[in-house]
MOPAC internal coordinates of N, CA, C and O (Angstrom, degrees):
PM7 1SCF
backbone

  N    0.0000 0     0.00 0     0.00 0    0    0    0
  C    1.4460 1     0.00 0     0.00 0    1    0    0
  C    1.5273 1   108.10 1     0.00 0    2    1    0
  O    1.2310 1   120.68 1   -40.27 1    3    2    1
  N    1.2821 1   116.31 1   139.73 1    3    2    1
  C    1.4538 1   122.26 1  -178.74 1    5    3    2
  C    1.5244 1   109.48 1  -100.12 1    6    5    3
  O    1.2310 1   120.48 1   -85.56 1    7    6    5
  N    1.3245 1   116.69 1    94.44 1    7    6    5
  C    1.4610 1   121.70 1  -178.00 1    9    7    6
  C    1.5203 1   110.61 1   -96.29 1   10    9    7
  O    1.2310 1   120.18 1   -31.36 1   11   10    9
  N    1.3322 1   117.25 1   148.64 1   11   10    9
  C    1.4716 1   120.85 1   179.33 1   13   11   10
  C    1.5361 1   111.52 1   -60.34 1   14   13   11
  O    1.2310 1   120.95 1   -41.70 1   15   14   13
  N    1.3057 1   115.78 1   138.30 1   15   14   13
  C    1.4730 1   121.26 1  -178.41 1   17   15   14
  C    1.5288 1   111.95 1   -58.74 1   18   17   15
  O    1.2310 1   120.21 1   141.39 1   19   18   17
  N    1.3280 1   117.21 1   -38.61 1   19   18   17
  C    1.4710 1   120.34 1  -179.81 1   21   19   18
  C    1.5286 1   110.21 1   -62.52 1   22   21   19
  O    1.2310 1   120.60 1   140.20 1   23   22   21
  N    1.3301 1   116.47 1   -39.80 1   23   22   21
  C    1.4588 1   120.84 1   178.07 1   25   23   22
  C    1.5270 1   110.54 1   -64.64 1   26   25   23
  O    1.2310 1   120.41 1   133.68 1   27   26   25
  N    1.3416 1   116.83 1   -46.32 1   27   26   25
  C    1.4609 1   120.57 1   179.96 1   29   27   26
  C    1.5228 1   111.63 1   -61.71 1   30   29   27
  O    1.2310 1   120.28 1   139.93 1   31   30   29
  N    1.3132 1   117.07 1   -40.07 1   31   30   29
  C    1.4667 1   120.48 1   179.21 1   33   31   30
  C    1.5206 1   110.72 1   -64.36 1   34   33   31
  O    1.2310 1   120.70 1   137.85 1   35   34   33
  N    1.3324 1   116.26 1   -42.15 1   35   34   33
  C    1.4706 1   120.49 1   179.52 1   37   35   34
  C    1.5229 1   110.51 1   -64.98 1   38   37   35
  O    1.2310 1   120.32 1   137.57 1   39   38   37
  N    1.3309 1   116.99 1   -42.43 1   39   38   37
  C    1.4593 1   120.17 1  -179.19 1   41   39   38
  C    1.5257 1   111.39 1   -68.28 1   42   41   39
  O    1.2310 1   120.21 1   143.50 1   43   42   41
  N    1.3278 1   117.20 1   -36.50 1   43   42   41
  C    1.4673 1   120.27 1   178.08 1   45   43   42
  C    1.5204 1   110.23 1   -62.09 1   46   45   43
  O    1.2310 1   120.64 1   139.77 1   47   46   45
  N    1.3184 1   116.38 1   -40.23 1   47   46   45
  C    1.4656 1   121.33 1   179.10 1   49   47   46
  C    1.5313 1   110.32 1   -66.97 1   50   49   47
  O    1.2310 1   120.38 1   138.19 1   51   50   49
  N    1.3211 1   116.89 1   -41.81 1   51   50   49
  C    1.4665 1   120.42 1  -176.99 1   53   51   50
  C    1.5289 1   112.67 1   -75.45 1   54   53   51
  O    1.2310 1   119.92 1   142.94 1   55   54   53
  N    1.3281 1   117.75 1   -37.06 1   55   54   53
  C    1.4587 1   120.67 1  -173.14 1   57   55   54
  C    1.5201 1   114.77 1   -91.16 1   58   57   55
  O    1.2310 1   120.35 1   157.05 1   59   58   57
  N    1.3063 1   116.93 1   -22.95 1   59   58   57
  C    1.4640 1   119.77 1   179.74 1   61   59   58
  C    1.5098 1   112.13 1    57.51 1   62   61   59
  O    1.2310 1   120.26 1    59.38 1   63   62   61
  N    1.3399 1   117.11 1  -120.62 1   63   62   61
  C    1.4690 1   122.49 1  -175.80 1   65   63   62
  C    1.5305 1   112.97 1   -65.72 1   66   65   63
  O    1.2310 1   119.64 1   160.78 1   67   66   65
  N    1.3175 1   118.29 1   -19.22 1   67   66   65
  C    1.4571 1   121.32 1  -179.09 1   69   67   66
  C    1.5325 1   112.48 1   -88.26 1   70   69   67
  O    1.2310 1   120.10 1   178.98 1   71   70   69
  N    1.3208 1   117.41 1    -1.02 1   71   70   69
  C    1.4636 1   121.42 1  -176.35 1   73   71   70
  C    1.5299 1   112.71 1   -60.48 1   74   73   71
  O    1.2310 1   119.63 1   135.11 1   75   74   73
  N    1.3254 1   118.31 1   -44.89 1   75   74   73
  C    1.4653 1   120.88 1  -177.99 1   77   75   74
  C    1.5300 1   111.43 1   -61.02 1   78   77   75
  O    1.2310 1   120.16 1   139.03 1   79   78   77
  N    1.3249 1   117.29 1   -40.97 1   79   78   77
  C    1.4643 1   120.98 1   177.61 1   81   79   78
  C    1.5280 1   110.48 1   -65.38 1   82   81   79
  O    1.2310 1   120.53 1   142.32 1   83   82   81
  N    1.3271 1   116.59 1   -37.68 1   83   82   81
  C    1.4604 1   121.52 1   177.68 1   85   83   82
  C    1.5262 1   110.72 1   -60.82 1   86   85   83
  O    1.2310 1   120.03 1   130.92 1   87   86   85
  N    1.3254 1   117.54 1   -49.08 1   87   86   85
  C    1.4621 1   121.57 1  -179.13 1   89   87   86
  C    1.5311 1   110.24 1   -64.78 1   90   89   87
  O    1.2310 1   120.29 1   139.55 1   91   90   89
  N    1.3305 1   117.04 1   -40.45 1   91   90   89
  C    1.4660 1   120.65 1   179.51 1   93   91   90
  C    1.5234 1   111.88 1   -64.36 1   94   93   91
  O    1.2310 1   120.29 1   152.10 1   95   94   93
  N    1.3265 1   117.05 1   -27.90 1   95   94   93
  C    1.4657 1   120.18 1  -179.26 1   97   95   94
  C    1.5268 1   112.18 1   -63.51 1   98   97   95
  O    1.2310 1   119.89 1   156.48 1   99   98   97
  N    1.3165 1   117.82 1   -23.52 1   99   98   97
  C    1.4586 1   120.63 1   179.00 1  101   99   98
  C    1.5301 1   111.77 1   -72.00 1  102  101   99
  O    1.2310 1   119.95 1   161.36 1  103  102  101
  N    1.3173 1   117.70 1   -18.64 1  103  102  101
  C    1.4628 1   121.41 1   178.55 1  105  103  102
  C    1.5230 1   112.65 1   -96.32 1  106  105  103
  O    1.2310 1   120.07 1   173.90 1  107  106  105
  N    1.3204 1   117.47 1    -6.10 1  107  106  105
  C    1.4609 1   121.79 1  -179.12 1  109  107  106
  C    1.5274 1   109.99 1   -78.47 1  110  109  107
  O    1.2310 1   121.03 1   -18.95 1  111  110  109
  N    1.3258 1   115.63 1   161.05 1  111  110  109
  C    1.4607 1   120.74 1   175.77 1  113  111  110
  C    1.5205 1   109.71 1   -61.42 1  114  113  111
  O    1.2310 1   120.67 1   -35.20 1  115  114  113
  N    1.3085 1   116.33 1   144.80 1  115  114  113
  C    1.4629 1   122.04 1   179.73 1  117  115  114
  C    1.5204 1   109.66 1   -79.03 1  118  117  115
  O    1.2310 1   120.69 1   -43.97 1  119  118  117
  N    1.3147 1   116.29 1   136.03 1  119  118  117
  C    1.4562 1   122.20 1   175.03 1  121  119  118
  C    1.5284 1   108.50 1  -109.27 1  122  121  119
  O    1.2310 1   120.98 1   -37.64 1  123  122  121
  N    1.3042 1   115.72 1   142.36 1  123  122  121
  C    1.4484 1   121.08 1   178.68 1  125  123  122
  C    1.5157 1   109.22 1  -119.87 1  126  125  123
  O    1.2310 1   120.59 1   -30.02 1  127  126  125
  N    1.2981 1   116.47 1   149.98 1  127  126  125
  C    1.4502 1   121.46 1   178.41 1  129  127  126
  C    1.5122 1   110.62 1  -130.78 1  130  129  127
  O    1.2310 1   121.10 1   -18.88 1  131  130  129
  N    1.3098 1   115.51 1   161.12 1  131  130  129
  C    1.4533 1   121.48 1  -179.00 1  133  131  130
  C    1.5136 1   108.16 1  -142.42 1  134  133  131
  O    1.2310 1   121.15 1   -48.47 1  135  134  133
  N    1.3121 1   115.41 1   131.53 1  135  134  133
  C    1.4543 1   120.14 1   173.37 1  137  135  134
  C    1.5117 1   107.40 1  -117.09 1  138  137  135
  O    1.2310 1   120.74 1   -41.45 1  139  138  137
  N    1.3039 1   116.18 1   138.55 1  139  138  137
  C    1.4539 1   121.05 1  -179.77 1  141  139  138
  C    1.5223 1   110.26 1   -98.30 1  142  141  139
  O    1.2310 1   121.15 1   -41.04 1  143  142  141
  N    1.3216 1   115.40 1   138.96 1  143  142  141
  C    1.4585 1   120.91 1   173.84 1  145  143  142
  C    1.5233 1   106.82 1   -89.44 1  146  145  143
  O    1.2310 1   120.48 1   -77.73 1  147  146  145
  N    1.3167 1   116.68 1   102.27 1  147  146  145
  C    1.4524 1   121.27 1  -174.97 1  149  147  146
  C    1.5216 1   112.61 1   -73.55 1  150  149  147
  O    1.2310 1   120.05 1   176.30 1  151  150  149
  N    1.3341 1   117.51 1    -3.70 1  151  150  149
  C    1.4561 1   120.43 1   171.07 1  153  151  150
  C    1.5354 1   110.13 1   -78.02 1  154  153  151
  O    1.2310 1   120.50 1   164.49 1  155  154  153
  N    1.3291 1   116.64 1   -15.51 1  155  154  153
  C    1.4657 1   121.96 1  -179.90 1  157  155  154
  C    1.5273 1   112.40 1   -93.69 1  158  157  155
  O    1.2310 1   120.17 1   166.37 1  159  158  157
  N    1.3084 1   117.27 1   -13.63 1  159  158  157
  C    1.4598 1   121.30 1  -179.88 1  161  159  158
  C    1.5137 1   110.03 1   162.07 1  162  161  159
  O    1.2310 1   120.88 1    -9.71 1  163  162  161
  N    1.3198 1   115.93 1   170.29 1  163  162  161
  C    1.4577 1   120.36 1   179.14 1  165  163  162
  C    1.5290 1   109.82 1   -84.07 1  166  165  163
  O    1.2310 1   120.88 1   -14.48 1  167  166  165
  N    1.3140 1   115.92 1   165.52 1  167  166  165
  C    1.4582 1   121.16 1   177.00 1  169  167  166
  C    1.5230 1   109.76 1   -58.31 1  170  169  167
  O    1.2310 1   120.39 1   138.02 1  171  170  169
  N    1.3397 1   116.86 1   -41.98 1  171  170  169
  C    1.4649 1   120.92 1  -179.11 1  173  171  170
  C    1.5339 1   112.35 1   -66.04 1  174  173  171
  O    1.2310 1   119.55 1   155.79 1  175  174  173
  N    1.3145 1   118.47 1   -24.21 1  175  174  173
  C    1.4644 1   121.63 1   177.43 1  177  175  174
  C    1.5281 1   111.79 1   -85.01 1  178  177  175
  O    1.2310 1   120.46 1   144.71 1  179  178  177
  N    1.3192 1   116.72 1   -35.29 1  179  178  177
  C    1.4622 1   121.10 1  -172.58 1  181  179  178
  C    1.5237 1   112.54 1   -83.87 1  182  181  179
  O    1.2310 1   119.73 1   133.64 1  183  182  181
  N    1.3205 1   118.13 1   -46.36 1  183  182  181
  C    1.4697 1   122.41 1  -174.80 1  185  183  182
  C    1.5329 1   112.94 1   -54.96 1  186  185  183
  O    1.2310 1   118.90 1   133.66 1  187  186  185
  N    1.3332 1   119.70 1   -46.34 1  187  186  185
  C    1.4708 1   118.74 1  -176.77 1  189  187  186
  C    1.5391 1   115.02 1   -63.58 1  190  189  187
  O    1.2310 1   119.47 1   157.34 1  191  190  189
  N    1.3149 1   118.61 1   -22.66 1  191  190  189
  C    1.4694 1   119.95 1  -177.43 1  193  191  190
  C    1.5247 1   113.09 1   -94.51 1  194  193  191
  O    1.2310 1   120.15 1   179.21 1  195  194  193
  N    1.3186 1   117.32 1    -0.79 1  195  194  193
  C    1.4651 1   120.02 1   178.18 1  197  195  194
  C    1.5227 1   110.06 1   -74.47 1  198  197  195
  O    1.2310 1   120.02 1   -38.95 1  199  198  197
  N    1.3355 1   117.58 1   141.05 1  199  198  197
  C    1.4742 1   120.50 1  -177.47 1  201  199  198
  C    1.5313 1   114.02 1   -84.11 1  202  201  199
  O    1.2310 1   119.74 1  -160.60 1  203  202  201
  N    1.3210 1   118.09 1    19.40 1  203  202  201
  C    1.4618 1   122.11 1  -178.88 1  205  203  202
  C    1.5108 1   109.32 1  -151.13 1  206  205  203
  O    1.2310 1   120.90 1   -18.64 1  207  206  205
  N    1.3213 1   115.88 1   161.36 1  207  206  205
  C    1.4637 1   121.41 1   179.12 1  209  207  206
  C    1.5267 1   110.00 1   -86.68 1  210  209  207
  O    1.2310 1   121.11 1   -28.53 1  211  210  209
  N    1.2960 1   115.49 1   151.47 1  211  210  209
  C    1.4595 1   121.60 1   178.29 1  213  211  210
  C    1.5213 1   109.96 1  -119.00 1  214  213  211
  O    1.2310 1   120.88 1   -28.96 1  215  214  213
  N    1.3231 1   115.92 1   151.04 1  215  214  213
  C    1.4643 1   121.72 1   171.74 1  217  215  214
  C    1.5198 1   108.03 1  -128.11 1  218  217  215
  O    1.2310 1   121.06 1   -34.29 1  219  218  217
  N    1.3113 1   115.58 1   145.71 1  219  218  217
  C    1.4612 1   120.51 1   179.24 1  221  219  218
  C    1.5199 1   111.11 1   -71.93 1  222  221  219
  O    1.2310 1   120.85 1   -27.60 1  223  222  221
  N    1.3004 1   115.97 1   152.40 1  223  222  221
  C    1.4561 1   122.34 1   171.67 1  225  223  222
  C    1.5249 1   107.38 1  -107.15 1  226  225  223
  O    1.2310 1   119.89 1   -28.46 1  227  226  225
  N    1.3282 1   117.82 1   151.54 1  227  226  225
  C    1.4666 1   120.73 1  -172.52 1  229  227  226
  C    1.5291 1   115.02 1   -61.56 1  230  229  227
  O    1.2310 1   119.39 1   156.59 1  231  230  229
  N    1.3051 1   118.78 1   -23.41 1  231  230  229
  C    1.4562 1   119.92 1  -173.79 1  233  231  230
  C    1.5341 1   113.27 1   -94.28 1  234  233  231
  O    1.2310 1   119.77 1  -173.90 1  235  234  233
  N    1.3325 1   118.04 1     6.10 1  235  234  233
  C    1.4558 1   121.46 1   177.12 1  237  235  234
  C    1.5294 1   108.74 1  -109.84 1  238  237  235
  O    1.2310 1   120.87 1   -42.23 1  239  238  237
  N    1.3312 1   115.93 1   137.77 1  239  238  237
  C    1.4564 1   120.26 1   179.62 1  241  239  238
  C    1.5250 1   111.04 1   -55.89 1  242  241  239
  O    1.2310 1   119.93 1   -41.01 1  243  242  241
  N    1.3092 1   117.74 1   138.99 1  243  242  241
  C    1.4686 1   122.39 1  -178.51 1  245  243  242
  C    1.5339 1   111.12 1   -67.59 1  246  245  243
  O    1.2310 1   119.65 1   150.63 1  247  246  245
  N    1.3329 1   118.28 1   -29.37 1  247  246  245
  C    1.4543 1   120.24 1  -178.16 1  249  247  246
  C    1.5239 1   111.64 1   -77.29 1  250  249  247
  O    1.2310 1   120.92 1   179.07 1  251  250  249
  N    1.3104 1   115.85 1    -0.93 1  251  250  249
  C    1.4530 1   119.75 1  -179.28 1  253  251  250
  C    1.5256 1   111.31 1   -85.11 1  254  253  251
  O    1.2310 1   120.43 1   163.62 1  255  254  253
  N    1.3414 1   116.79 1   -16.38 1  255  254  253
  C    1.4626 1   120.06 1   179.20 1  257  255  254
  C    1.4957 1   109.98 1  -127.50 1  258  257  255
  O    1.2310 1   120.10 1   180.00 1  259  258  257

């Protein structure tokens, strides 16, 4: 990714030792997340109509999906 030099300089100053990990994160695979508004329907109603598959993440309760 081609980030502006001024931005990189500012982030290097703010992040210190974590700067290299920050820059490397731009080359990592993109992760996407989805949160459901349970006021709009239940998990059992919403999941089947989604046009894509979902996988659980370790920090979410298993009974939630």
